[in-house]
N, C-alpha and C positions, 0 to 999 in steps of 0.2 A: 541325682542332685542338681539342684537349680543353679544355673550358670550366673555368677555375680561378676559384673563389670564395672569398672570405674565410670563414673559419669561423663567425664570429658572424653574418654576413649570411645565410649558408646555413641556419643554424638559425632565424634570424628569419623567413626566407621561407616556412618551413613554416606559419607562423601560430601555432604552439604557444607560442612565447615571443617577448617583445619583444627588441629589440637588446640592451638593458640586461640583461635576464635571461639572454640567451644568453651574454654575456661572463662573468657571474657563474658560470654553469654550467662554462664552459671553465676559469676561473681556479681553481676549486675541484676540478678534476681529474675532473669528471663526464662528460667528453665523450672518446670514443675515435674514432680514424680507423684502419681496418684493425687494430683490436685494440690499438693504442697510445694511451695517453693524451696528449692534446695540450692545453697550457695557454696557448697563445697565440691570442687571438681574431683576430689578423690572419694566421694561418696560411692559406695557400691550399690549396684542396681541389678536386679533380675529383669532383663528386657523382654523375656517371653511372658512375664506376669504383671508387669507394671505398665501403666499408661503415662507416656511422657509428652510433654509439649516444650516447644523451643521457640522463642519470639512469637508466642501466640498461636503457633501452628503444631498439630499433632506430629509426632516423630515416628516413622515406621522403620523398624530396625530389622535386619536379617543378617544371620551370621556370615553367609557367603552369597556372592552374586554370580549368576551364570548368564552369559550374554550369547546369543546367537548373531553372527555378523556375516553378511554377504560381502566378502572381501573383494574389492575391484582390483583390476589390473593396475600396476604401477605403484602400489602401496606395500611397504615392507611389512613382514610379519616380524615385528620387533616392538619393544617397549619404548625406545627412544632412538633417535638418529639425528645428528646436527644438520644433515644436507637433504635428506629425503623424507616424505611423509610416512609415518607409520599407522598400523591398524588402531593404535590408541588414540591418534589424532582425530580418529572419525567419531569419537565418543565425547559426550558433554564432560565439562569439568568435574562434576560430583562423581562420575564413574571413573574418570582418570585418577581421582584420589584414592580409589579403593584398591590400588595396586593389583589390578587385573593382569593376567598373563595369558598368552595365546597357548592354546593345547595343540602342540605340534606346529609345523610350519607349512605355509604355502609360499612357493617362489613368488618373486615380485611380479612375474607376468603370468601367474596363475590366479584364477578367481574362484569364488565359491564359499562353501561352509567353513567357517572358522568358530570354534568356541573359545570364548574368553572367560576366566574365572580366577577367583582368588582362593578357590578350594584346592590346595596343593595336593591332597590325598586323592581326590578324584582325577586330577590331571594325571598324576603319576600312574594310576591304575588304567587309565584310558590308554596311555602311551606305552605301557610295559609290553615288551615282546610276548610275555606269557599270557597276556589277555587275548591276542589274536582278534582284535577288533577289526572288522571289515570297514575299509575306507573305499568308497566308489567315486570314480571320476569319469567324466565325458570329455573325450579327447577328439579334437579334429586333426586329422593327419594328411600328409602328403601320401597319397595312395590309399587303398582300401585293404583292411586286413582280410586274411583268407583262412582256410581251415588250417593250414600249416602254422600259421601264427597262433591261432587258438590252442593248438596242441602244444606248441612250444611253451606258451604261458603256463598252461596247465601242468606241464612236466617240470617247471622250474627252469631257471637259466643261469648259466655263469657267463658273464660279459667278458669281452676282450681285456678289460682292465683287471679281471679277477674278481669283480663283485658277484657274489653269489645271491640270486634272487629266488625266494621260495615260490612255490606254485601260486599263481595269480589266475584270476578270472578275466576272459577277454570275450566280448560280445560285439559282433558287428551290428550297427544301427543302420547303415546305409553307406552310399559312397563317401569315403573320407571321413567317416565318424564311427566311433566305437565306445564302449564301456569297458573300463579296466576296474577290476576288484583286487584290492591289496589287503594283506593282513600284516604288513609291516610298513616301515615308512623310511626307507634309506634315501640318501640324497639324490634328487632329481630321478627317482626310481622309475616313475611311469615314462617319462621322456626317454630315459637311457634304454629301457627295455624295448619300447616301440622303435627307437632308433636302430637298435641292434637287429630289428627284423625289417629294416629298410623302409620304415614308416614314420619319418620324423614328425614330431607333434608341431601343429601350428597354433593351437589354442587348447587350453586345459581348464576344467572346471571341476572342483569337487561338489559332489551332490549329497553325499551322506557320510556319517561316521557312526558305526554301530547302528543303533535304532534311531538316531538323530539325523533327520533329513532337512535339507535347505528349504526354508519357507519360499514358496514361489512368488509370495507377494512382496518380499523384500528386494528392493532395487540394489544394484551394486552400490556399496558404501552405506546401505542401510542396517539397522540392527534392532533387535528386540530382546526382552528377557525371555529365557526358556519358560515354558509352561510347567505347571505341576505335573501334568501327564508326561512331559518329556523328560522331567527330572526323575519321575518314577521308573520310567523305562530305561534311562541311563543307569540308575542304581541297580535295577533287576539284572541288566546286562553285565555290570561289573560283579554282582554276587554270583551269576552264573559262570563267569569266567574263573572265579576263585575256586569254584567247585570242580572244575574240570581236572 
């Protein structure tokens, strides 16, 4: 069945206008649907089949937005904070209006891949413990991990404070550098596991989440929409998890 949306909501969902601004555009006769001027904000429109313009410009509508962000150090993974910058502050106003939410969290002093979306169902599936989505981090540590550390991660660990950590991957990259692969996301988990092995973390960067890998062309603080191929791979990953 075709999806019918109120015209004012459809325009507001693009993030380019508030709901109030959208209503004013419509009432002033500045919005057309399939070439005809529509002056009723409550008019129902199928965005997948109708051609829209507003203020003389074509309107591109999509149900959900998916943003890849290279989160920099010093920025909070939050939607708002009165004292410190958040990841949403890195986006333009039209995206901030779309009520995007970060999928999972990165600590203030951790950088790297962060997915932002208003697709709550996908976010829930990616974060669900039942999905077992791999998350890969590059860590710089005091000291270099050894074979005993790798074995301890593989076996799973119970930390001194009682935190139970499932089996995780640990790969030595060189002096003071390693890759950590988790299938869960407990509070400060990478840092706590490495600290428990006597290898405190000096810097941490998330490289991937499931099939989604950080675009090497994105500088810290930069972002871009996910490609259709990335979205296809994410959906396939979620479908695969549901079948397990």
